N, C-alpha and C positions, 0 to 999 in steps of 0.2 A: 111733593111736599104735602103733608096732611093738612086738612083744614083745621082751624083753631078749635072747632067744637068736636073734632073727631077724638074718640077715646083711644087708649092703648089697645083695648079689645078690638075695636073697629079697625085700627091700623093693622093689627095682626091678621084679622080676617081678610083685609084687602091684600096683604102681602101673600097670603096663601093662593091668591088668584094670579100671582106673577109679578106684582109691582116690586121694584127694588126698594130695599131699606138700607139706610146707613146711619151712622152715629148722629149726623145732623138731623135726620128725620125723627129719630128717637128723642133727641133734645127738643125739637120743635113740639113734639107731642107732649112732652113733660111741661113745657112752657105754657101750653094751653090749659093745663090743670093747676098751675101755680098762680100766685098773685100777679097782677099786672106789673110790667117792668118798672114803672115809676115808683112802686112801693117796695119792690124787691131789690135788695142789693146782692150782687154776686159775691159770694164769699169764697176765698181761696183757702183750701185745706192743705195741711201738711200730712205726711204719713202718720205722725204721732197723733194728730187730731182725729184721723179716721180710726186708728187703733183704739184710742180712748173711747170713742163712741161704741165700739163693738165689744170691748172687754167687760162690760157690765152684764153680758149674757154669755153663758158658757157655749150655747149652740152657735150663736152668731160669731163669737170669738174663734171657735173651732173652724167655722167656714172661712172666715177671713184669713186666718193664719195659714191654713192648708192651701188656699188659693194663692196666697202670696209666695209661699215656699215653692210652689210648682210653676208659677207664672209671674215672677217678680217684675220683669220689664213691662208687661201689659198692665200689671197692678199699678205701677208708678204712673203710666200714661193715663190710666183711668182716673186716678186721683186728680191729675191736672185738668181733666174734663168734667169733673163733678158739676152738675147743674141741677138746681131746684132740690138740693140735698139727696139726689139719687146717684149712686155709684153704678156706672154702666160698664159691665165686664164682658169681654168677648167670651163666647161659649166654647168649651172644649169637650171632647167625648168623655173624659174622666169626671166631668162635673155632674153627670147624672147620679153617680154613686155619692159624690160629695154632698149634693143637695139632699139626697135621700138620708144620708147619715147625719147631716147637720140639722136639717129641719123636719125630717120624717115625711117628706113629700116626694114620692117617686115620680120622676119625669119619664114617661113612657117614650119609647123610641118613635112612636107615631105622633107624639104631641107636637102641636104647633104653637100653643100658647098655654101658659100656666100662671096663675096668680095664687099667692098664699101668704101666710104670716108665720113667723117663728112661734112655736108653741109656748115658749117661755116669756118672751118680751113683746110679742105681737108686732115685731118689725116686718113691714110688708116687703115682699119680693115678687118679681115677675120674670117670666121666661118667654121669649118670643123668637120663633124661627120663621123668617119670611118665606123661604122656599129652599129646597136642597142646594141650589147654586149659590145662595147668599149666606153669609155668616149669621149665626144666631147670637142673641144677646141675653145676658142675665142682669137684671136691674135689682138693686137692693137699696132700701132707704137708709140714710145715715141715722 
C-alpha cells in the first residue's frame, strides 16, 4: 500500500522495481492527492453522466466511445469504481493506438509511465505499467 504522500509517479517508479499494483493501490494513491475524506463525498456516476462529461471534447469523446465499444463490460465496471473523479481503465494492447489517435500522445512499448493532457480540453490522463507480470492501468479525469 503506498504511503499517503507518495505520488502516482513515485508509485509507478516503485512498481518498476517489482512491487505489485492493483486497483486498490491506485485508488489509495488518488485519495492521497484528493481532499480529505471528511470534505469529499463519494459521488456515484451513471454511464450517461460519464458520457456527458466526455462529449464536450471531440478527442475525449472519441477515446471514451471507442474504448466502450471494444471493452463494454470493463467500462461498466470502471464506472462503478470511479474515485476522486478518475476513471480507472484496464490497459489493453490496442489502447496504444487509441491513445495516440485520440490524444496525440504515443505510448511507447517500453513506457512504464506516461502523464499527459488532451490537447483540446486539457483533461489529464495517466498510464502506469507496474511490471510485465501485472496489468497496466489507464486513468483519465472526468
